[in-house]
N, C-alpha and C positions, 0 to 999 in steps of 0.2 A: 853442299848446300849454301855456301858462300857465294860461287858464281853463279847459279839460279836466282838467287836474292839478286846480284847486280845485275843482272841482264833482265830480268822482271821492272824492277825499278828503272832503268833507262828504256826499256819500252814503253811505260808509261810516262815517265817526263817527256818523251818523245811525242807520245800521244797529246797529250795537255800541252804541248808546245804548239802543235798545229793546233787545234781547238779543246775546249774544254769536252766533248762528249767523245771525240776518241779515244781520249785518258782516260776518259770515266770506262771505254768498251774495252779497250784493253786489261784497265785492272780488272774489272767483271770478269774477262777472258783468262786471267792470269793468276785471277783471285787462288788456288789451290796449287800451284808448283808448287809453296814450300811443305804442303801438304803429301804431295806424292813424290818427296823426294825421301820425308822423313817416314813417314807410312807405309810407301809401297816399297822404299828402298830403291827410286831408280836414280838413273843418271841426268844433268842437266836436259839434255835436248828433250829425251822420252818423258821428263817431268812437263815441260813446255807444252809438248804435243798431248801429253795426257790432262792436263790442265784445260787444254783450248777444248780436246773432246768431251770432258766430263760438264764444261761450260753450258756446250750445247742445248739448243732446247730452252735454256734457263738466263739466257743472258738478260734480259730487259729487268727480269726479278732481279738479277743479283745486281746489274746497275742501281737499281733503288736502293739496293740492299748499302752500298757500298756509299752510294751519296749520302742515305740518311748515317750511315755511320760516321763520315765526315763532317756533316752538320753537325752532330751531335758531341763528337770530338770536338769541335770548335768550340762550340757553349761549355761544354766541361771544363775546356784548356781557359775559358774567360772566369769559370769561378773561382781560382786564387786571387783574380786580379779584382775580383768583385770584395770577396772578405778580406783583403788588404787593405781595399778603401774603406771598409768597415772597422778596422781594426785587429781583425783575426786571422793573420793570416795562418798561422796552424790550422785552423779550421777547415780555410779552402785547401791547404795540401793533404788533409785526410781526406774530405770529400773526393777529390782528384784522384787520389790513387786508388781508391774501393772503386770508384766507377772505371778507374783502367783497366785493373785485374780482372773485375766480373765481364769487362769487355771483352777482353784477352781469352778469359775462359769459352765464353760463348760462341767467339769465332773459332777455335778450336773445336768446339762440338760441331758446330754447322760445317765445317770442312771433312769432319773425321765422317758423320753420319752421310756426307752425298758422295765420301768415294766407298765406303764401305756398303753402299744400298747399291744392288744387284741391277742392273741394265737389262730391261726385256725386248 
């Protein structure tokens, strides 16, 4: 799992280094690598291939989801700073942690439902 995560990270960072859209494209195509390693118990190369196959036909929609998740994450990441400016540091940390934990659960549910859905 660690190797697949590192390879996915490197591919996405190379894509972002080339331009923003290739990085977003690779992030969408390799979105399911970790899920295929964990849920389907595949190796690194098989997980990369399976993720590429799973994203086929849905790449534009997945790119939008990845982009919006990044934007929402950036906004939520700014919340603690805003609360700190207002003098309520603990409240900003609570709001940020609540959102991050709920976002992680919804991401896992999205990946699990996409993998377990039969293809026709």
